[in-house]
N, C-alpha and C positions, 0 to 999 in steps of 0.2 A: 175567595174563589180559588179553586184548584187549578194551577197551571201545569202544562204538560210540555216536555221536549221529546225529541226523537231518539230513540237507541234503534239498533237494527240488527238483523241477522244474516240470512242467506237468501237465495232466489230458487225458484223451483218452475218447472213446467208441467201443469196438472191436466190431465184429461179424465174423461169419464171411465176410461180404460183401467183406471185403478181403483174404481170404487166396486163395492159389492163383496170385498174380502173379509173373512172373520180376523178376529184378533188372536194372535198367535200366544200360547203361554210360555213363559221362560221356565226352562228346566234347571234344576239345581245342579250346578256343576261341582264335580269331585275332583277336577284338576286344580292344582294350585295356580294356575294361570288365571288373571282376573278378566272378566268379562267387561264389555262397555257399559252394561246395565249396573253391575257391581260398583265400577269405578264412580260413575256418576252419582250414584245413591250415596256412597262414602263421603264424596267430596262435598256435595249439596248439604248432607246432614252435618258435617263439620262445620260449614259456613254458618250455619245457625238461622238461616233465612226463613221467612214465612213461606209455606207452600200454598200452592193455589189448588183448585180443585182437579187439574190434569184434564180437564174437558177440551182444551184446545188443541192437544195431541191429535194429530191425523194419522199417524203410524198405526198400522194394522197388526204389528208384530209385538207392541208393548203391553205387558200385562197390567191390570188396572193399578195394583198396588205400587208399581214402578212410574206410571204416567206423571204423578206430581213432581217428581224429582227431574225426570226428562223435561218436562214443561219449564220448571224454573231455570235449568242449565241452558235450555235454548233462549229464555227471555234474558239471561245474563250473558249472552252471546259465548258461551263456552264451548259448545258442540253442535254439530248438525247432524241431520240423517243421512243415511246412506243413499236415500232416494227419496221420492215424493212419499211413498207409501211405507217404505222400511227404515227402521231404525237400527235394526241388528243388535239387539240387547244381550244377545248370547255370543257375539263375535268377540275374538280376542282383541286385546288393547296392546300396541307395542310401545316402547319406552317414549318414542318421540311424540306420539299421539297423547299419552298420559301427561307428559310435561306440558305441553302445549295447551291443554285443557285447563291445568292448574294456573299456568301462567297468565291467561286470558281473565282470570278472576282477580288478579292483582293490579290495582290501580296505580298507574305511573305516568307523569307527564315526560319522564326523560326518554329520548330516544337512544337506542344502543346500536354500535356499529356491527355489521354482519360478520367482519372479521374476528369477533368474539369467538366463532366457531372454530377458527384454525387451530385453536389450543388442542383440539381433539385429533387423532391420527386418522380416524374415520369420518371426518366432517363431510368428505365427498359423498356419503351414503345417506346423508339427512335430506329429506324432501325438500325441494325447492319451495313449495307453497308455504312451509312450516319455518323456514329458516329465520324470518323476522321474528316471529315470537321466541323461538329458542334462543336466539342471541339476546333477547331480553331477559330470558331465564339466567344466561349465563352472567350478563351483566350486573343481576341483581345478587348473584351468588346463590341462586336457587339451583341451577344445573350444574352439578359438580364432574360428572363422569366417573370413570373407574380408575383405578390405582395405575393401571397399565397405559393411561392416556387415551382411551377410548370412551365413546358415549353409547355404543351398541344401539342405534336408533331403532333398529328392526326387531330387537328382541322383545318377545313377549314379556308384560309385565307379571311379575309374582305378587302374591297377596301381601308378603313382606315388604316388597319394594312400594307397593301401593300405601301401606301404612306409613312408611317412611316419608314419601312424597306428601302426604295429606300432612303429617306433622310439620314439615318443613314449610308447606304452604300456610299453616296457621299462623307462623312466625311473621310472614309479610303480610298476610290478609287483613285489611280493614273493613270491616262491616260497612256496607252501603248505607247511605242516608235515605235512599229511595228504593227500597225493595219493592215497592207497589208499583206494578206495570199493568198496562192495558194493551191489548192486541186489537187494533182498529183494521178493519177489512174495508177497502173501496173497491166497488164492483163497477165496470164500465161498459157500454155498448156504443157503437158508433156506425154511422152509415147504413141505417136499416133500409132507408129508401122504400117505405111502405111495404116492404117484405114482412107482413105481420104473421101469416100462416106458412106452414111448410109446403109451399105451392109456387112452381114456376109459372108465372103467368104468360111468359113469352113462348115456352114449349107447351103450355096447356097441361101440365103434368105434375102431380105430387112429387116434392122433392125433400130429402131428409137432410140436404146439406145446407139449407138456409131456413130464415123464417124466425120471428121473434118467438113465436110459440114453442119452438125448439130451444132457443136460448133460454127460455123461462125454465127449463128443467136444470139446467147449469146455475141459473140463479136461486133456484130453490136449493140445490146441493151446497152451493157456497155459503149460503145463509144458514144452513143447518150447521156447519162445521165452525161457524162464528157469527153469533147472534150480534156482535158489535159491527155490523156492516152498513154501508150507505151505497146506494145504486145511483148512477149517474148516466146521463146520454149525453154524447158528443155531438149530435146534429146530423143533418141530412136525413130527416125522419120522413117527410111528407111528401116527397117526390121520388119518381124512379121507376114505378110500375103502373100499368093501366089504371089500377085503384086510385093512385094518386092523381092521376090525370082526370079519371072519372069525377072525382069529388071537386076539382078546381075549376073543371070546363063543361061536364055534362049534367050531373046532378049537384050542382053547386052546393057547398056548405052554408047552410042557413044559420041565422042567428039563434043561439041557444042549441044548436046541433054539435055535437062532440065529433070532432075528427077521428076515423078509426085508429090512426097512429097514437093520438093522444089518449083514446080509450084504453088503448093496450097499456100504455104507460102507466096510466091511473091504475089499472087493475093490478099491475107489477108493483106498485107502492113505489115509483121512483122518487128520488129525494130533490134531485136538482138536474136541470139539462141546460145546454146551450144551443145557439144556432149555427147550422151549416150553411154554405154557400147557397144550396138548393132551396133552403126556406124562403130565399126571395124571388124564386122563379116566377111566383104567381102574383107578385105585387104586395105592398105593405098591407092595404085593407083586409086582404084574404088572409095574410100571417096573422094580423091582430085577432081576427075571427078564431083562427085555429088555436091560438095561444090563450085565449081568454077562458077556455075551459080546462087548461091544465090544472091539475090538483096539486102541483109542486112549482116552485120558481124557476123561470128562465133567466139566465145570466148572460150579460156581453159587455166586455170591457171597451171595444174600439168602435162600434158604430154610434154615430152622433147625429142629432137633429141639425140639419142645414141651417136652419133659421137661427136657433138659440144656442147651439154649440154644445149643448148639453147632451147627456147619454141617452139614447133613444130607448134603452132597456136597462133594467137593474144591473149595474156593473158587477156587483158582487153580493154575495149572502153569507152569514155566518151561520151555519147549522149547529145547534146545540144537540149533540148526540149523545143520548144516556146510554151509558155502556157499565158492563160489570168489569171491575179490575181483577187483578190475580188473586184478590183476597176474598172475591165474591161480592164485594161491595159495589153499589151504584155510584157512579161518578158521571161528570158532564165533560165532554171533549168538545171544544169549540173548533169546528171545521170551516174555514174559509174557502169559498168557492168562486173562481170566476171563469170566463171563457173568452176566446176570440174567434174571429172568422176573417178569412182572407181579403185584404183590402180590395182585391180584384173584382169584388161583387160589383163595384161601380161600373166595371166594363162589362162584365157578364151579363148583367141585368140593368144595362143602362136606361132602359125604356121605363123601367119601374122605379128606379132610384135617383136618377139625375135631379139635381137641384131639391131633393129631399132629405137626402143624408149624405154625410162624409163618414170616412173610415180611417181611423188612426192607425199608424203602424202598430202592429200586434205586440211586439216587443216591448216598445216604449208604453203602451197602455197598460200592460202587466207591471211593468216596473213602476208606474205611477200610483197604482192600486195597492202595491204589496204594504208599504207603510201605513195606508189607511186600514187595511185589514188586520195589520199586526196591531195598530192602535185600538181597534174594535175588539181586540182580545183573541184572535185566531190562534190557537196552538198549532194547527197544521194548515197549510195552503195548498189546495189542489187546483191545477189549471186545466181546464177543459180545452183543449187546443184543436180546433177543426182546421188543421193545417198537416201537410206532409213533414217529412224529417227534414228535408233542407240541408243546408251546408254551414260551414263554420264562419262565413263572412257574412255580417249584418247589412243588408241593403234596405234602405227605407222603403215600406209599402211592399216587401216581397211577400209571395204567396206562402211559402214552406219555412216554418220557423221553429219546429218542435226541438230541434237541436239547440239553437239559440236560447229557447225557453229554459234548458237544463242549466243555463249559465246565469239565470237571474237570481240574485241573492233572495232567500226566502221562499223559494219554490220547493216543495215537499215531495209532489208526485204530480205527475201529468197522464192524463188519457188523452191520446192523440188519435187521428184518423184522416179523412180527405182522400189519402192515397189509396185506400181499400187494400192495404197490405197487413201484414202481421209482425209485430213485435212484442216480445223478443222474437227475433229473426234476423234475417240477412240484411245488412245496411251497406252503403258505400263504404269502401275501403279506406277512403280518405278522411273519415270521420274518426276522430281520436277520442278515448275516454269511453267508448262503447264496451260495455260487458254483456254479451249476448247470453251468457250462462246466468249471469245474476239479474238480467233484465233491467240494467241500468245504464244511463248515459251521464257521465260525469257525475256519478254518485247519486243521481236522482232516479227514482224508478219510473218507468214509461211503459206503457202499454198501448198498443194499436190493434184493436180486435177485430180485423178483417173487415168484412162487408156483409151485409144482408142479414146479420146476426149468426154468422159462423162461427164465431168465437165470443167468448166473455172475457172480458179483461179483469184481473185480479192482482190488486196491490195490498198486501199486508204490512202493515207499519206497527212496530212495537213502540210504545210511549212510556215514559216514566215521569213521575213527579219532578217539576222544577223546584230547585232548593231556593230558599229565602234568605238573603242577608240583610238585616235590617228591614228598610223598606225597598230595597233594590232587587229587581229580579235578575237572576243569571242570564245572560244572553244566550238566545237559542243557538244549539250546536248545530253546525254544518256537518253533514256526514262526511267523513273521510274516506277515502277509497276502501279502507277494510271495513267499514261500517255500512253495508250495502241495505237498502230496503228490499223487501220481497216484492217481485213482480212477476206474474205468471199469467198464462193464456190458458183457458178451459175451451178446448175445439170440440166442436160437435163430432158424433161418430158417424 
C-alpha cells in the first residue's frame, strides 16, 4: 500500500472574481535579462524530475508548454505565483529571488545563522522574507557575491548568471526519492441552517448572498480545478429557517422521507459530514430520522450514549480517495475524518438530551482518536470542528476549541464554524501562530466558511510518497512554519 506524507506550499484567497479569464501567451524576450518562466524551466529541466501534465496550474497567464515546469516547481515548494490567478512568467527575476528558488531545491537539515549575510556590504538591501533562505545559500557556499563584497540582491538576473547558478545548484542538488506528488483538495461548508436556495425566508425575497444552491457553483468550480477533491459539511444543517421548523413541527419528516437539506447534500455528492449543536434541537428520534437517508457518513467523536458510554455516532471514517498523482497515475489517499460538537448541547437542549447522552471534552476526544486513525492507515487527518476559534487556554468542556485543535499532534487540516465568521480573516489579537495570509494557525490550515452558504472553504494539500526503510515507515512530518498548507475561501459574488 502506498503511504503519503504532507509537503506544503502557500495560501491564497480565491473568489469567482478571478475566473473567466483567458490564458495569456508568453512572448519571446530579446533582452539578456531572464524571465521568471525561463528561470523555472531551466532549473526544473536541470533537476531531471519527471513532469506532470500541468493541469493543476490555475494561473491564467502561463502558456501550455510552460505549465508542467511551473507545476513541478510549485509542488517542490520552489516558487509561488504573484497572485491567485497570475504567475507573471514574463516578469524579470532579480538575484535574490533567483538564489532563493535554487536554495529551496537543496535538501539540508542544518540550520544556518542569519548573520551569514553580514559578509555582504549591501546585506541591508536583502528582503526580510528571503533572509533565511539566503543565509542557507551562504552557509553552503552556494551564494558567493561579487568581488567588491556586495551581493546586489535587486539586480536583474542575466542569462549568463542563470547558467552559472544552475551549474552551481547541480553540484549540491540530490535528486529526490519521492518526486511523485498528489494535490488533494478539501472543500467544506458550515452553518447552512436550511438555507438551501438563494432565498431570504425572513425578508420573503430572493438573495444572492446566501443559499447552498449558490455555493454549489463554487463547489463545481473548485472541483473542476482539481478532481482530487473531497467535500465535507461541518454541521448546523437542518435548523435555522422556517423550512427547518416546518419539517420538524408542521409537516413532520416521515420514515423514508428525505429531509430537504440531506437531499441537497446527496445531490452535491458530499463525502462526510458532522453534527452541529442545532442538529439536536428537535430531539434524538427526529435527528436519527434525518440521518438515515444520508448517502454519506456522519462522524462525531465526543457524543456518547449515557447508558453504555460508547460513541453515539461513528467516531471517524477513513475515506479511500482515488486520486491522480503528478505522473497521471491513479493512487489512493487514505483520509481520516472526525468531528466534534460543543459539550454545551447538554445545556442548550437539556430537555432532549438529559439522561440520554454525555459529551466528552472536544480536544480530549480528538486526541484519543488520532492514534486509532493513524493505526487504521490515515495519511491525512481532517477535523470537522463545529466550534468557534476560542483562546489559547484549555478548559475542560469549553465551547470554542478550534485554536486548541491546531495544537493536537497529527491534525492536518480543520474545517471550523459555529461562530458564523470567516477565516482566513480577522481573529483575536491575543492568539499567536496565526497567519491570516497563509490561512494557517500553528502551521495547520483552517477554514471557517461563514454562514448560510456564503463561502466555500478550500484547503489544498500537497502530498508525496513516504519513504520506506526496511519495514519501518518514516514518521509523518509535522509542518514547520515555513511549510504552510493552502487554505482559502471562495466567497459568493
